[in-house]
C-alpha positions as CSV (number, residue, x, y, z in Angstrom):
1,M,-100.0,-35.5,49.3
2,K,-97.0,-35.1,51.7
3,R,-94.9,-37.4,49.6
4,L,-95.8,-35.4,46.5
5,L,-94.9,-32.1,48.2
6,D,-91.6,-33.5,49.4
7,R,-90.8,-34.6,45.8
8,L,-91.7,-31.2,44.5
9,A,-89.6,-29.5,47.1
10,G,-86.7,-31.8,46.3
11,A,-87.0,-31.0,42.6
12,L,-87.2,-27.2,43.1
13,A,-84.6,-26.8,45.8
14,P,-81.5,-27.3,43.6
15,R,-82.8,-25.0,40.9
16,L,-83.6,-22.2,43.4
17,A,-80.2,-22.7,45.1
18,Y,-78.5,-22.4,41.7
19,L,-80.3,-19.2,40.9
20,Y,-79.4,-17.7,44.2
21,I,-75.8,-18.5,43.8
22,R,-75.8,-16.9,40.3
23,L,-77.4,-13.8,41.9
24,L,-74.6,-13.7,44.5
25,R,-72.0,-14.1,41.8
26,A,-73.5,-11.2,39.9
27,T,-74.0,-8.8,42.8
28,M,-71.1,-9.4,45.2
29,R,-67.7,-7.9,45.1
30,F,-64.8,-10.4,45.8
31,D,-61.4,-10.0,47.3
32,S,-58.7,-12.7,47.3
33,H,-55.8,-13.0,49.6
34,N,-52.7,-15.0,48.5
35,E,-54.5,-16.2,45.3
36,G,-51.1,-16.4,43.6
37,V,-50.5,-19.7,45.4
38,L,-52.8,-21.3,42.8
39,D,-50.6,-20.3,39.8
40,R,-47.5,-21.4,41.7
41,V,-49.0,-24.8,42.5
42,R,-50.3,-25.2,39.0
43,A,-46.8,-24.5,37.6
44,E,-45.1,-26.9,40.0
45,H,-47.6,-29.8,40.3
46,G,-50.2,-29.5,37.6
47,Q,-53.5,-30.2,39.4
48,Y,-54.3,-29.6,43.1
49,I,-56.8,-30.5,45.8
50,M,-58.7,-27.5,47.2
51,V,-60.3,-28.1,50.7
52,F,-62.6,-25.9,52.7
53,W,-65.0,-26.5,55.6
54,H,-68.5,-27.6,54.7
55,S,-70.0,-24.5,56.2
56,R,-68.3,-22.4,53.4
57,F,-69.5,-24.4,50.3
58,V,-72.0,-21.9,48.9
59,L,-69.6,-19.9,46.8
60,M,-66.5,-22.1,46.7
61,R,-67.0,-22.9,43.0
62,F,-65.7,-19.3,42.5
63,A,-62.6,-19.9,44.5
64,H,-61.4,-22.0,41.6
65,P,-60.6,-19.8,38.5
66,F,-60.0,-22.8,36.2
67,E,-62.6,-24.8,34.2
68,K,-62.0,-28.4,35.1
69,L,-63.1,-29.1,38.7
70,A,-64.4,-32.3,40.3
71,V,-66.0,-32.4,43.7
72,L,-66.3,-35.4,46.1
73,A,-69.9,-35.8,47.2
74,S,-71.4,-38.7,49.2
75,M,-74.7,-40.5,48.5
76,H,-76.2,-38.7,51.5
77,R,-79.5,-36.9,50.5
78,D,-78.2,-33.4,51.2
79,A,-75.0,-34.1,49.3
80,R,-77.0,-35.4,46.3
81,M,-79.0,-32.1,46.3
82,L,-75.8,-30.1,46.5
83,G,-74.3,-32.2,43.7
84,Q,-77.2,-31.2,41.4
85,V,-76.4,-27.5,42.2
86,L,-72.7,-27.9,41.5
87,E,-73.4,-29.7,38.2
88,R,-75.4,-26.7,37.1
89,L,-72.2,-24.6,37.9
90,G,-70.1,-26.8,35.6
91,V,-68.6,-29.0,38.3
92,V,-68.1,-32.8,37.8
93,I,-69.4,-34.9,40.7
94,A,-67.4,-37.8,42.1
95,R,-69.5,-40.0,44.3
96,G,-67.8,-41.3,47.5
97,S,-66.9,-40.4,51.1
98,S,-64.3,-38.2,52.8
99,S,-63.8,-40.8,55.5
100,R,-60.9,-43.3,55.7
101,G,-63.1,-46.0,54.0
102,G,-64.2,-44.1,51.0
103,V,-62.5,-46.4,48.5
104,A,-65.0,-45.9,45.6
105,G,-64.7,-42.1,46.0
106,L,-60.9,-42.3,46.0
107,R,-60.9,-44.3,42.8
108,E,-63.1,-41.8,41.1
109,L,-60.9,-38.9,42.2
110,L,-57.8,-40.7,40.9
111,R,-59.5,-41.1,37.5
112,R,-60.5,-37.4,37.5
113,I,-56.9,-36.4,38.3
114,R,-55.7,-38.4,35.3
115,D,-58.3,-36.6,33.2
116,G,-56.8,-33.2,34.2
117,Y,-59.3,-32.1,36.8
118,D,-58.5,-30.3,40.0
119,L,-60.4,-31.6,43.0
120,A,-62.5,-30.1,45.8
121,I,-63.3,-31.8,49.1
122,T,-65.1,-30.7,52.3
123,P,-63.2,-32.8,54.8
124,D,-65.8,-32.5,57.5
125,G,-68.7,-33.5,55.3
126,P,-71.3,-34.8,54.7
127,K,-72.5,-35.0,58.3
128,G,-69.7,-33.8,60.5
129,P,-68.5,-33.4,63.2
130,R,-68.2,-29.7,62.3
131,R,-64.7,-28.5,61.4
132,R,-63.2,-31.9,62.3
133,L,-61.0,-33.1,59.4
134,K,-61.4,-36.7,58.3
135,A,-58.4,-38.6,56.9
136,G,-59.8,-39.2,53.4
137,V,-58.4,-35.9,52.0
138,L,-54.9,-36.9,53.1
139,A,-55.2,-40.3,51.5
140,T,-56.3,-38.6,48.3
141,A,-53.3,-36.3,48.4
142,K,-51.0,-39.3,49.2
143,Y,-52.1,-41.5,46.3
144,T,-52.5,-38.7,43.7
145,G,-49.3,-36.9,44.6
146,K,-51.1,-33.6,44.4
147,P,-50.9,-30.8,47.0
148,I,-53.7,-29.7,49.2
149,V,-54.6,-26.0,49.1
150,P,-56.7,-25.0,52.1
151,I,-59.2,-22.2,51.4
152,G,-61.3,-20.0,53.6
153,F,-64.3,-17.8,52.7
154,G,-66.1,-15.0,54.5
155,A,-68.8,-12.5,53.6
156,S,-69.4,-9.0,55.0
157,R,-73.2,-9.7,55.3
158,G,-74.9,-13.1,55.6
159,R,-76.6,-15.6,57.8
160,R,-75.4,-18.8,59.5
161,I,-78.2,-21.2,59.2
162,G,-79.0,-23.8,61.9
163,S,-77.6,-26.8,60.1
164,W,-75.0,-29.2,61.6
165,D,-72.2,-27.2,60.0
166,R,-73.7,-23.7,60.5
167,T,-73.6,-23.0,56.8
168,L,-72.7,-19.4,55.9
169,V,-75.2,-18.0,53.3
170,P,-74.0,-14.6,52.0
171,Y,-76.5,-11.8,51.1
172,P,-76.6,-10.2,47.7
173,F,-74.5,-7.1,47.3
174,S,-72.2,-8.1,50.2
175,R,-68.4,-8.4,49.9
176,G,-66.8,-11.8,49.7
177,V,-63.3,-12.7,50.8
178,F,-61.3,-15.8,49.7
179,V,-58.1,-16.6,51.7
180,Y,-55.7,-19.2,50.2
181,G,-53.3,-21.1,52.5
182,E,-50.0,-22.5,51.5
183,P,-50.0,-26.0,49.9
184,I,-49.5,-29.2,51.9
185,L,-47.9,-32.2,50.2
186,V,-48.4,-35.8,51.5
187,P,-45.5,-38.0,50.3
188,R,-46.4,-41.5,49.1
189,D,-44.4,-43.1,51.9
190,T,-46.1,-41.2,54.8
191,G,-46.9,-43.4,57.7
192,D,-49.9,-43.4,60.1
193,E,-48.1,-41.3,62.7
194,Q,-47.1,-38.6,60.2
195,L,-50.5,-38.7,58.6
196,E,-52.1,-37.9,62.0
197,R,-49.6,-35.0,62.4
198,L,-50.5,-33.7,59.0
199,R,-54.2,-34.1,59.8
200,G,-53.9,-31.8,62.8
201,E,-51.8,-29.3,60.8
202,L,-54.3,-29.1,58.0
203,E,-57.2,-28.8,60.4
204,R,-55.6,-25.9,62.2
205,T,-54.7,-24.3,58.9
206,L,-58.3,-24.5,57.6
207,D,-59.5,-23.0,60.9
208,R,-57.0,-20.2,60.5
209,V,-57.8,-19.3,56.8
210,T,-61.5,-19.5,57.6
211,D,-61.2,-17.1,60.6
212,E,-58.9,-14.8,58.5
213,A,-61.6,-14.6,55.8
214,D,-64.3,-13.8,58.4
215,C,-62.1,-11.1,59.9
216,A,-61.2,-9.6,56.5
217,A,-64.9,-9.5,55.5
218,G,-65.8,-7.9,58.9
219,F,-68.1,-10.8,59.8
220,P,-68.1,-12.4,63.3
221,I,-65.8,-15.4,63.6
222,E,-67.6,-18.7,63.7
223,D,-68.1,-20.1,67.2
224,P,-65.4,-22.5,68.2
225,R,-66.1,-26.2,68.4
226,S,-67.6,-27.6,71.5
227,P,-65.4,-30.0,73.5
228,L,-67.1,-32.9,71.9
229,E,-66.3,-31.5,68.4
230,A,-62.8,-30.4,69.1
231,S,-59.7,-32.4,68.0
């Protein structure tokens, strides 16, 4: 019986999550800060790679105003469930990892770039550490030649659930804020030392735009990383 209930919950959860996200989209009011960066990047580079912390994934589909978006998702159970929700929202799922060794995921993303898709990556997913940027997103930018656009999201009312990433779940009829950072390019000849410098720069930028989004929405800033989580 327990196995049957688990399967039923697994089947219903993506549908319920999708319906809740559609409810949020219909009832929330959204503000965007520096959204013009997307048009500028589109004109200069074609596609781009949007990145955001895993805790802000709930409404990130709507940070992307264009149709063709591919998201990197691992084979982890929670990621598979999230992938089902995103597919209902019109997102193409690329299976792989945001870690340095995610070769299969990188190949799939390269293929999607060639097909005209923008990419979305949560660089601290699928299991953390929280707000600690893994190198895979930089490798993706390096080999695709596409810029990284860091994005933060905040909501005026919501709840941080007790997951590893402290996911922010907005409430209906609240106000949402997207903050778009300036693009970061990773040249093809970038060495390991420079990659580490860029990793730290992007991590700090993601922290900044996320905190700015929280402040603009009037929501308490997320607790800082513990010493074990910090870079």
